[in-house]
FITIRO-765772 format. One record per residue (C-alpha): residue number from 0; residue in three letters; x, y, z. Coordinates in Angstrom, 1 decimal. Example, Ala and Ser with C-alpha at 12.3 -4.5 7.8 and 13.67 -1.06 7.14 Angstrom:
// FITIRO-765772
<num: 0, residu: ALA, px: 12.3, py: -4.5, pz: 7.8>
<num: 1, residu: SER, px: 13.7, py: -1.1, pz: 7.1>
END
This chain:
// FITIRO-765772
<num: 0, residu: MET, px: 105.8, py: 116.6, pz: 130.0>
<num: 1, residu: PRO, px: 101.9, py: 116.9, pz: 129.0>
<num: 2, residu: ASN, px: 100.0, py: 114.5, pz: 127.5>
<num: 3, residu: GLY, px: 102.0, py: 111.7, pz: 129.8>
<num: 4, residu: SER, px: 99.9, py: 109.5, pz: 129.0>
<num: 5, residu: LEU, px: 101.0, py: 108.6, pz: 125.0>
<num: 6, residu: SER, px: 103.8, py: 106.3, pz: 124.2>
<num: 7, residu: LEU, px: 106.8, py: 108.0, pz: 122.2>
<num: 8, residu: PRO, px: 105.9, py: 106.8, pz: 119.1>
<num: 9, residu: ALA, px: 102.4, py: 108.7, pz: 119.8>
<num: 10, residu: ARG, px: 104.1, py: 112.0, pz: 121.4>
<num: 11, residu: LEU, px: 106.5, py: 111.6, pz: 118.3>
<num: 12, residu: CYS, px: 103.8, py: 111.2, pz: 116.3>
<num: 13, residu: LEU, px: 102.1, py: 114.7, pz: 118.1>
<num: 14, residu: LEU, px: 104.8, py: 116.3, pz: 117.6>
<num: 15, residu: ALA, px: 105.7, py: 116.2, pz: 113.9>
<num: 16, residu: TRP, px: 102.9, py: 118.3, pz: 113.7>
<num: 17, residu: ASP, px: 102.7, py: 121.6, pz: 113.0>
<num: 18, residu: PRO, px: 100.3, py: 122.9, pz: 115.7>
<num: 19, residu: GLU, px: 100.3, py: 126.8, pz: 113.8>
<num: 20, residu: GLY, px: 98.4, py: 125.8, pz: 110.3>
<num: 21, residu: SER, px: 97.4, py: 122.1, pz: 110.7>
<num: 22, residu: THR, px: 99.9, py: 120.7, pz: 109.1>
<num: 23, residu: ALA, px: 99.4, py: 117.2, pz: 108.4>
<num: 24, residu: ALA, px: 102.6, py: 115.1, pz: 109.7>
<num: 25, residu: ASP, px: 102.0, py: 112.1, pz: 107.1>
<num: 26, residu: THR, px: 105.6, py: 112.4, pz: 104.7>
<num: 27, residu: ALA, px: 108.2, py: 110.1, pz: 105.1>
<num: 28, residu: ARG, px: 109.9, py: 111.9, pz: 107.7>
<num: 29, residu: ALA, px: 107.4, py: 112.0, pz: 110.7>
<num: 30, residu: HIS, px: 106.9, py: 107.7, pz: 109.7>
<num: 31, residu: HIS, px: 110.5, py: 107.5, pz: 110.0>
<num: 32, residu: LEU, px: 110.3, py: 109.2, pz: 113.4>
<num: 33, residu: VAL, px: 107.3, py: 107.7, pz: 114.9>
<num: 34, residu: ARG, px: 109.0, py: 104.2, pz: 113.6>
<num: 35, residu: ALA, px: 112.1, py: 105.6, pz: 115.7>
<num: 36, residu: GLY, px: 110.2, py: 106.4, pz: 119.0>
<num: 37, residu: ALA, px: 108.6, py: 103.0, pz: 118.5>
<num: 38, residu: LEU, px: 111.8, py: 101.6, pz: 118.7>
<num: 39, residu: THR, px: 113.3, py: 102.9, pz: 121.3>
<num: 40, residu: GLU, px: 110.5, py: 102.5, pz: 123.5>
<num: 41, residu: LEU, px: 110.2, py: 98.9, pz: 122.9>
<num: 42, residu: ALA, px: 114.0, py: 98.6, pz: 124.1>
<num: 43, residu: GLN, px: 113.1, py: 100.8, pz: 127.2>
<num: 44, residu: ARG, px: 111.2, py: 98.3, pz: 127.8>
<num: 45, residu: GLY, px: 114.0, py: 95.7, pz: 127.7>
<num: 46, residu: LEU, px: 111.0, py: 94.0, pz: 124.8>
<num: 47, residu: LEU, px: 113.7, py: 94.6, pz: 122.5>
<num: 48, residu: VAL, px: 117.8, py: 93.9, pz: 123.0>
<num: 49, residu: ASP, px: 120.6, py: 94.0, pz: 121.0>
<num: 50, residu: ASP, px: 121.9, py: 90.8, pz: 118.9>
<num: 51, residu: ASP, px: 125.6, py: 91.9, pz: 117.7>
<num: 52, residu: GLY, px: 123.3, py: 94.8, pz: 115.9>
<num: 53, residu: ILE, px: 119.8, py: 93.3, pz: 115.8>
<num: 54, residu: ALA, px: 117.2, py: 94.6, pz: 116.3>
<num: 55, residu: THR, px: 115.9, py: 91.3, pz: 118.1>
<num: 56, residu: PRO, px: 112.6, py: 90.0, pz: 120.3>
<num: 57, residu: ALA, px: 112.6, py: 89.3, pz: 124.3>
<num: 58, residu: ASP, px: 110.9, py: 86.8, pz: 123.7>
<num: 59, residu: LEU, px: 107.2, py: 85.4, pz: 121.6>
<num: 60, residu: ASP, px: 105.3, py: 86.0, pz: 124.3>
<num: 61, residu: SER, px: 105.6, py: 89.4, pz: 126.0>
<num: 62, residu: ARG, px: 103.0, py: 92.4, pz: 125.2>
<num: 63, residu: THR, px: 102.7, py: 95.8, pz: 125.8>
<num: 64, residu: GLY, px: 99.1, py: 96.4, pz: 125.6>
<num: 65, residu: ASP, px: 99.5, py: 99.3, pz: 122.9>
<num: 66, residu: ALA, px: 98.1, py: 98.2, pz: 119.3>
<num: 67, residu: ALA, px: 101.4, py: 100.8, pz: 117.8>
<num: 68, residu: LEU, px: 103.7, py: 99.2, pz: 120.2>
<num: 69, residu: ASP, px: 102.3, py: 95.2, pz: 120.0>
<num: 70, residu: GLY, px: 102.1, py: 95.6, pz: 116.2>
<num: 71, residu: LEU, px: 106.0, py: 96.9, pz: 115.4>
<num: 72, residu: LEU, px: 107.3, py: 93.8, pz: 117.6>
<num: 73, residu: GLU, px: 105.3, py: 91.2, pz: 116.5>
<num: 74, residu: LEU, px: 106.3, py: 92.8, pz: 113.2>
<num: 75, residu: VAL, px: 109.6, py: 92.0, pz: 114.2>
<num: 76, residu: ARG, px: 108.4, py: 88.4, pz: 115.9>
<num: 77, residu: GLU, px: 107.6, py: 87.2, pz: 112.1>
<num: 78, residu: SER, px: 110.0, py: 88.9, pz: 109.8>
<num: 79, residu: LEU, px: 114.1, py: 88.3, pz: 109.0>
<num: 80, residu: PRO, px: 116.1, py: 89.5, pz: 111.5>
<num: 81, residu: HIS, px: 117.3, py: 93.4, pz: 110.6>
<num: 82, residu: ARG, px: 119.6, py: 95.9, pz: 111.5>
<num: 83, residu: TRP, px: 117.9, py: 98.4, pz: 113.9>
<num: 84, residu: ARG, px: 119.2, py: 101.1, pz: 111.5>
<num: 85, residu: ALA, px: 116.8, py: 98.9, pz: 108.7>
<num: 86, residu: TRP, px: 113.5, py: 98.5, pz: 111.2>
<num: 87, residu: VAL, px: 114.0, py: 103.3, pz: 111.4>
<num: 88, residu: ARG, px: 112.1, py: 102.4, pz: 107.0>
<num: 89, residu: LEU, px: 110.5, py: 99.1, pz: 106.7>
<num: 90, residu: HIS, px: 107.3, py: 99.3, pz: 106.7>
<num: 91, residu: ALA, px: 106.9, py: 102.7, pz: 108.9>
<num: 92, residu: ARG, px: 104.1, py: 103.9, pz: 107.4>
<num: 93, residu: VAL, px: 102.0, py: 100.3, pz: 109.4>
<num: 94, residu: THR, px: 103.2, py: 101.8, pz: 113.0>
<num: 95, residu: PHE, px: 103.0, py: 104.8, pz: 111.6>
<num: 96, residu: ASP, px: 99.3, py: 105.3, pz: 110.9>
<num: 97, residu: ALA, px: 98.6, py: 102.5, pz: 114.3>
<num: 98, residu: VAL, px: 99.8, py: 105.6, pz: 115.9>
<num: 99, residu: ARG, px: 97.6, py: 108.3, pz: 114.3>
<num: 100, residu: GLU, px: 94.3, py: 105.7, pz: 114.4>
<num: 101, residu: GLN, px: 95.6, py: 106.4, pz: 118.2>
<num: 102, residu: LEU, px: 95.7, py: 109.9, pz: 118.1>
<num: 103, residu: VAL, px: 92.0, py: 110.6, pz: 117.1>
<num: 104, residu: ALA, px: 91.1, py: 108.2, pz: 119.3>
<num: 105, residu: GLU, px: 92.3, py: 110.3, pz: 122.4>
<num: 106, residu: GLY, px: 90.9, py: 113.3, pz: 120.6>
<num: 107, residu: TYR, px: 94.8, py: 114.9, pz: 119.8>
<num: 108, residu: LEU, px: 93.8, py: 114.4, pz: 115.9>
<num: 109, residu: ARG, px: 90.7, py: 114.5, pz: 113.8>
<num: 110, residu: ALA, px: 89.3, py: 111.7, pz: 111.2>
<num: 111, residu: GLU, px: 87.3, py: 113.8, pz: 108.9>
<num: 112, residu: LYS, px: 85.6, py: 111.9, pz: 105.8>
<num: 113, residu: LYS, px: 86.2, py: 113.6, pz: 102.1>
<num: 114, residu: ARG, px: 85.6, py: 112.4, pz: 99.3>
<num: 115, residu: VAL, px: 88.2, py: 112.8, pz: 95.9>
<num: 116, residu: LEU, px: 87.1, py: 114.3, pz: 92.7>
<num: 117, residu: GLY, px: 83.1, py: 114.0, pz: 94.8>
<num: 118, residu: VAL, px: 83.8, py: 110.0, pz: 94.4>
<num: 119, residu: PHE, px: 86.6, py: 108.3, pz: 96.1>
<num: 120, residu: PRO, px: 85.8, py: 108.2, pz: 99.1>
<num: 121, residu: SER, px: 89.2, py: 109.8, pz: 101.1>
<num: 122, residu: VAL, px: 90.2, py: 110.5, pz: 105.3>
<num: 123, residu: GLU, px: 91.8, py: 113.2, pz: 106.0>
<num: 124, residu: TYR, px: 93.5, py: 113.6, pz: 109.4>
<num: 125, residu: ALA, px: 93.3, py: 117.3, pz: 110.9>
<num: 126, residu: LEU, px: 95.0, py: 118.2, pz: 114.8>
<num: 127, residu: ALA, px: 92.1, py: 118.9, pz: 117.2>
<num: 128, residu: ARG, px: 94.2, py: 120.2, pz: 120.2>
<num: 129, residu: ALA, px: 96.3, py: 122.6, pz: 118.9>
<num: 130, residu: ALA, px: 97.2, py: 124.2, pz: 122.3>
<num: 131, residu: ALA, px: 98.6, py: 120.1, pz: 123.2>
<num: 132, residu: ALA, px: 101.0, py: 119.6, pz: 120.6>
<num: 133, residu: ARG, px: 102.2, py: 123.4, pz: 121.2>
<num: 134, residu: ALA, px: 103.2, py: 122.9, pz: 125.0>
<num: 135, residu: LEU, px: 105.2, py: 119.3, pz: 123.0>
<num: 136, residu: ARG, px: 106.9, py: 121.8, pz: 121.7>
<num: 137, residu: GLU, px: 107.5, py: 124.0, pz: 124.1>
<num: 138, residu: GLU, px: 107.8, py: 121.2, pz: 126.2>
<num: 139, residu: ALA, px: 111.1, py: 120.0, pz: 124.1>
<num: 140, residu: HIS, px: 112.4, py: 122.8, pz: 122.6>
<num: 141, residu: ASP, px: 112.8, py: 123.3, pz: 126.8>
<num: 142, residu: VAL, px: 114.8, py: 119.6, pz: 127.0>
<num: 143, residu: LEU, px: 117.2, py: 120.5, pz: 124.2>
<num: 144, residu: ARG, px: 118.3, py: 124.7, pz: 125.6>
<num: 145, residu: GLY, px: 117.0, py: 124.7, pz: 129.0>
<num: 146, residu: PRO, px: 119.2, py: 125.0, pz: 132.4>
<num: 147, residu: ARG, px: 118.4, py: 121.9, pz: 133.2>
<num: 148, residu: PRO, px: 121.1, py: 119.2, pz: 134.2>
<num: 149, residu: ALA, px: 120.5, py: 115.9, pz: 131.6>
<num: 150, residu: GLY, px: 120.7, py: 113.6, pz: 134.0>
<num: 151, residu: GLU, px: 117.3, py: 115.1, pz: 135.3>
<num: 152, residu: VAL, px: 115.7, py: 114.4, pz: 132.7>
<num: 153, residu: ALA, px: 113.2, py: 111.7, pz: 132.1>
<num: 154, residu: GLU, px: 114.7, py: 108.9, pz: 129.5>
<num: 155, residu: ARG, px: 111.5, py: 109.4, pz: 127.2>
<num: 156, residu: ASP, px: 111.1, py: 113.2, pz: 127.7>
<num: 157, residu: ALA, px: 115.4, py: 112.8, pz: 126.6>
<num: 158, residu: ALA, px: 114.7, py: 110.2, pz: 124.0>
<num: 159, residu: LEU, px: 112.1, py: 113.1, pz: 122.5>
<num: 160, residu: ALA, px: 114.3, py: 115.8, pz: 122.5>
<num: 161, residu: VAL, px: 116.5, py: 114.3, pz: 120.7>
<num: 162, residu: LEU, px: 115.3, py: 112.0, pz: 118.6>
<num: 163, residu: ALA, px: 112.7, py: 114.9, pz: 117.3>
<num: 164, residu: ALA, px: 116.4, py: 117.2, pz: 116.7>
<num: 165, residu: ALA, px: 118.1, py: 114.6, pz: 114.6>
<num: 166, residu: ALA, px: 115.3, py: 114.3, pz: 112.4>
<num: 167, residu: GLY, px: 114.4, py: 117.8, pz: 111.8>
<num: 168, residu: LEU, px: 110.9, py: 118.1, pz: 112.9>
<num: 169, residu: GLY, px: 108.7, py: 119.8, pz: 116.2>
<num: 170, residu: LEU, px: 111.5, py: 121.4, pz: 116.5>
<num: 171, residu: PRO, px: 112.5, py: 125.7, pz: 115.9>
<num: 172, residu: SER, px: 115.5, py: 125.5, pz: 113.2>
<num: 173, residu: ASP, px: 119.0, py: 124.7, pz: 114.2>
<num: 174, residu: PRO, px: 117.9, py: 124.5, pz: 118.3>
<num: 175, residu: VAL, px: 121.0, py: 123.0, pz: 119.3>
<num: 176, residu: ALA, px: 123.7, py: 124.3, pz: 116.9>
<num: 177, residu: GLY, px: 127.3, py: 125.1, pz: 118.3>
<num: 178, residu: ALA, px: 128.7, py: 123.3, pz: 119.8>
<num: 179, residu: ARG, px: 126.9, py: 124.1, pz: 123.3>
<num: 180, residu: GLY, px: 123.9, py: 122.3, pz: 121.3>
<num: 181, residu: ARG, px: 125.8, py: 119.0, pz: 120.6>
<num: 182, residu: ASP, px: 127.3, py: 118.7, pz: 124.0>
<num: 183, residu: ARG, px: 123.4, py: 118.6, pz: 125.6>
<num: 184, residu: ILE, px: 123.0, py: 116.6, pz: 122.8>
<num: 185, residu: ALA, px: 125.5, py: 113.9, pz: 123.3>
<num: 186, residu: ALA, px: 124.2, py: 114.4, pz: 127.2>
<num: 187, residu: LEU, px: 121.0, py: 113.7, pz: 126.5>
<num: 188, residu: THR, px: 122.0, py: 110.7, pz: 124.1>
<num: 189, residu: ARG, px: 124.1, py: 109.0, pz: 127.5>
<num: 190, residu: ARG, px: 121.0, py: 110.0, pz: 129.9>
<num: 191, residu: CYS, px: 118.7, py: 107.6, pz: 127.1>
<num: 192, residu: ALA, px: 121.6, py: 105.6, pz: 126.7>
<num: 193, residu: SER, px: 121.5, py: 103.9, pz: 130.1>
<num: 194, residu: ALA, px: 118.1, py: 102.7, pz: 130.6>
<num: 195, residu: ALA, px: 119.3, py: 99.5, pz: 129.7>
<num: 196, residu: PRO, px: 122.3, py: 96.8, pz: 128.0>
<num: 197, residu: GLY, px: 123.0, py: 98.0, pz: 124.3>
<num: 198, residu: MET, px: 121.2, py: 100.9, pz: 124.5>
<num: 199, residu: ARG, px: 124.3, py: 102.1, pz: 122.8>
<num: 200, residu: GLN, px: 123.6, py: 100.5, pz: 120.1>
<num: 201, residu: VAL, px: 120.4, py: 100.6, pz: 120.4>
<num: 202, residu: VAL, px: 120.9, py: 104.5, pz: 120.2>
<num: 203, residu: SER, px: 124.0, py: 105.1, pz: 118.1>
<num: 204, residu: GLU, px: 122.5, py: 103.6, pz: 115.5>
<num: 205, residu: VAL, px: 118.1, py: 104.6, pz: 115.4>
<num: 206, residu: TRP, px: 119.7, py: 108.1, pz: 115.7>
<num: 207, residu: ASP, px: 122.3, py: 107.9, pz: 113.2>
<num: 208, residu: ALA, px: 118.7, py: 107.0, pz: 110.7>
<num: 209, residu: VAL, px: 116.4, py: 109.5, pz: 111.5>
<num: 210, residu: GLY, px: 119.2, py: 111.8, pz: 111.0>
<num: 211, residu: ASP, px: 120.5, py: 110.2, pz: 107.6>
<num: 212, residu: GLU, px: 116.7, py: 110.1, pz: 106.7>
<num: 213, residu: GLY, px: 115.8, py: 114.4, pz: 107.8>
<num: 214, residu: ALA, px: 118.8, py: 115.8, pz: 106.2>
<num: 215, residu: ARG, px: 117.7, py: 114.0, pz: 102.9>
<num: 216, residu: ALA, px: 114.5, py: 113.8, pz: 102.3>
<num: 217, residu: PRO, px: 112.2, py: 116.3, pz: 101.8>
<num: 218, residu: ALA, px: 109.0, py: 117.0, pz: 103.5>
<num: 219, residu: SER, px: 106.6, py: 116.4, pz: 101.3>
<num: 220, residu: ALA, px: 108.0, py: 112.9, pz: 100.9>
<num: 221, residu: ARG, px: 105.9, py: 109.9, pz: 101.4>
<num: 222, residu: GLY, px: 106.9, py: 107.2, pz: 103.1>
END
């Protein structure tokens, strides 16, 4: 996929932007989608493990070098134990904001300083590289609808496509409708769940939570 140097949550954040209208992705669903991507990447790296349904740090010292991922690791370490599903929503905006700043630093978004009512300082974010967001959408759609066997899809690409589909963000309407689409989603999910011990539990809880939010949260809701 393009933008391969970006983390999974950063790619999901970019995917959630509308490249045609540069619509801001700052919504509750986008926050939860980005957090789900961060949880998935940390689990795939073996830094968060499943302990009877609880998201648990593998140790107290590991770091990724990614500010958003390390911030989430620290938050999990310092908090009471929670199930994976709870972490999709809990303080999700913290991860979203950190990821958005990374995209600004990398030139994918731009931060524009404004004044509300001409007095109060504010910052608005705009899509700076619409072509990159458009290409990411196209390739995610190809993963979901294309002929390539799920076993040949990279784990991170499979995770990005299935999470976006679950959240209902960044893809055309009903990209995987029908029995064939459901079978494809199941195959891509198995591809991601094979990454590490306990990943099946992670996939089930995190992605179900994203799907629940996508079904009931209005796109304009704040989180």
